[in-house]
C-alpha positions as a printed Julia matrix, in Angstrom:
84×3 Matrix{Float64}:
  20.89  13.45  -17.83
  19.88  13.31  -13.66
  22.63  11.8   -11.82
  22.1    8.85   -9.24
  22.61  11.14   -6.78
  19.56  13.76   -7.98
  17.66  10.31   -8.86
  18.12   8.78   -5.87
  16.36  11.97   -4.42
  13.82  12.18   -6.44
  12.57   8.88   -5.43
  12.85   9.05   -1.6
   9.91  12.31   -2.56
   8.26   9.7    -4.25
   7.25   6.92   -0.58
   5.17   7.12    1.83
   5.42   8.36    5.32
   3.25   5.53    6.34
   4.68   1.92    4.35
   7.56   3.22    3.25
   7.15   1.97   -0.77
   6.23   3.79   -3.92
   3.27   6.01   -3.1
  -0.38   3.79   -4.41
  -3.37   6.22   -5.93
  -1.72   9.47   -3.56
  -3.51  11.66   -2.13
  -3.74  15.48   -0.74
  -4.12  16.11    2.6
  -5.31  20.13    3.62
  -2.46  20.52    5.38
  -0.19  19.36    1.66
   1.54  15.97    2.87
   0.77  13.48    1.53
   0.01   9.54    1.88
  -1.35   6.39   -0.74
  -4.73   6.59    0.1
  -5.19   3.11    1.89
  -2.45   3.7     4.51
  -3.99   7.16    5.33
  -7.29   5.51    5.73
  -5.93   2.22    7.71
  -4.31   4.41   10.19
  -7.49   6.92   11.07
  -9.31   3.74   11.33
  -6.33   2.87   14.14
  -6.3    6.14   15.66
  -9.71   6.51   15.64
  -9.2   10.5    14.18
  -8.58  12.6    11.63
  -4.77  13.13   11.8
  -1.13  14.24    9.94
   1.24  11.67   10.39
   3.69  13.78    9.71
   2.9   17.03   10.95
   0.04  15.72   13.65
  -2.85  18.84   12.04
  -6.45  17.46   13.06
  -9.0   17.32   10.69
 -12.01  17.78   11.03
 -13.4   15.71    7.81
 -11.8   13.03    5.67
 -11.15  15.72    2.43
  -8.84  13.49    0.75
  -7.73  14.78   -2.42
  -6.56  12.51   -5.91
  -2.7   13.81   -6.44
  -3.14  13.1   -10.21
   1.14  14.62  -10.17
   1.83  12.34   -7.52
   0.55   9.48   -9.15
   1.92  10.13  -12.42
   5.39  10.41  -10.64
   5.01   7.28   -8.58
   3.74   5.2   -12.49
   7.25   6.34  -14.27
   9.32   5.7   -10.85
   7.63   2.29  -10.64
   7.95   1.36  -14.57
  11.41   2.18  -14.42
  12.43   0.16  -11.51
  10.49  -2.73  -13.09
  13.17  -2.25  -16.7
  16.41  -0.63  -15.67
């Protein structure tokens, strides 16, 4: 069974670097960083260009791929936090 420290570390990986909350509708950028779809869309609209908030890589197009594995893990973490 995972220790509390390991579980906390895993939960940190499920946090969007923009909103600092569990991922909601996570998407993957070409640089392999993930964000909530709404967070990265809003970030790009505010910035005026398509750059990654983490690594600063610039993208000519808004190519957002749904990150299904991260979505599933985030949903499970959300359920666990509601029913400890």
